[in-house]
N, C-alpha and C positions, 0 to 999 in steps of 0.2 A: 332465298333462292329455291330451297326444297319445297316451299309452299307453292311457288310459282311453277315449278316443274310438275307438282301434283296437279295444279289447276289445268295446265296444258294437257297433261295425260287424261284427265277426267274429261275435259272439253273434246279432245280428239276422240275418246271413246264414244262419247255421246253423239258426235257428229257421224261416226262410223256406224253406229247402231241406227240412227235415224236414216241414213242414206240406204242402209241394208233394208230397213222396213219399207221405205218409200219405193225404192227401185226394185227391190226383191218382190214386193207385192205386185208390181206392174209386170214383172217378168213371169210370174206364176199365173197360168191360165186358171181362170175361176169357172167353177161348174155353171155359175149364172151365165157367163159369157157363152159357154157351150149350149145351155138350155135355149138361149136366144138364137143361136145359129140353128140348132136342131128344129125350133119351131118355124123358122124361115126356109130352110133348105131341105130338111129330112122328114118332117111330119107329114108331108104330102103322101109319102109312100110307107113310112114306118111308124107302128104304134110303140109308144114308150111306156104304156101303163102295164100294171101287173096282170091285167087281163090277157095279155099275150095274143092280141088279134092280128092275124096275119093279113096284110093288105097287098099293095103291089111288092112290097118288100117284107122280109120276115120281121116279126116283133123283136124289139131290141131291149126289153126289160130283162136285166140279168145277163146281158151280152158278154161283159167282161169276165172272163174265165170259163165261159161256155165253149163246148165243142164247136167248131166251124160246121155249118150245115146241119144242125141237129134239131131245129124246131120242126116238130111233128106237123104234117099237113101242109108244109110249104114246099113248092117245087123248086129245088135249087138247080143251078146250072151243072153240067157234068164236072166242071173245074171244082166247084164248092162241094160237090158230092165225093169227088176223089179226095179233097182235103179232109173231109169228114172221115172217110175211110183210113186215111193216114193218121187220124187222131190229132189233127191240127186244133189248137185252141186260140180263142180270141183273147190275146194279151193285149195290153195297152200298145206295146211295140208293134204287134201284127195289125192292130186296128189302124194305127197311125199310117202304117205302110199301105194298108188297103185304102184308106181315105185319100192317099195321095194319088192313086191311080188304080182303081178297082180292076179294070180291064187288063192292066199290065200285070197285076199280081195273080188274078185268077181269070184268064181268058174265057170269054163267053159269058161272063157274068151279067146280069141284066141291070146292074146299077150304073146309071149314066153319070151321076154326080161325082165329082172329085173336089178336093180342097188344096189349092196350091200353097197356101202358107202354113208353115209348122205351127204358128200360133193358133190358126183355126183348128187344125187337126188336134193339137193339145187341149184346147178348150172343149172340143166335142167329146174327146175321150175322158176328160175330167168330169163332164157331164154324165156320160154313159157309166162311168164307175159309180155314180150315185143312184143308179136305177137298180136298186136291190131291195129285197124284203127288209122292212124294219125289224130290228132285233130287240 
């Protein structure tokens, strides 16, 4: 009886671990998914390289943790300039909100693209977090 109980407990733990691995992995956005979305939707306007080339949009290398509106040489909208003056920082949370509706968050911004699904926003921000100098 004790052996059977142990077998059931072990089996239950293995099933729970497997389900967490399988379903948890799917629930977590992968930077690779974000990279794919970035190349399809963002790369037309934004540079993601360490060379920080400003194009139609500001360069996004190192954006997570950077002050809003702080890339030298890029002409930001008044709303983003005001955000920079307030000291707003591009956190993952702020980026997700911005990606859901840039114009609603910072009126007058020139970014026309928005991402309706939380999964897309999470994947993009997961990818943007990887755009940092190698240590």
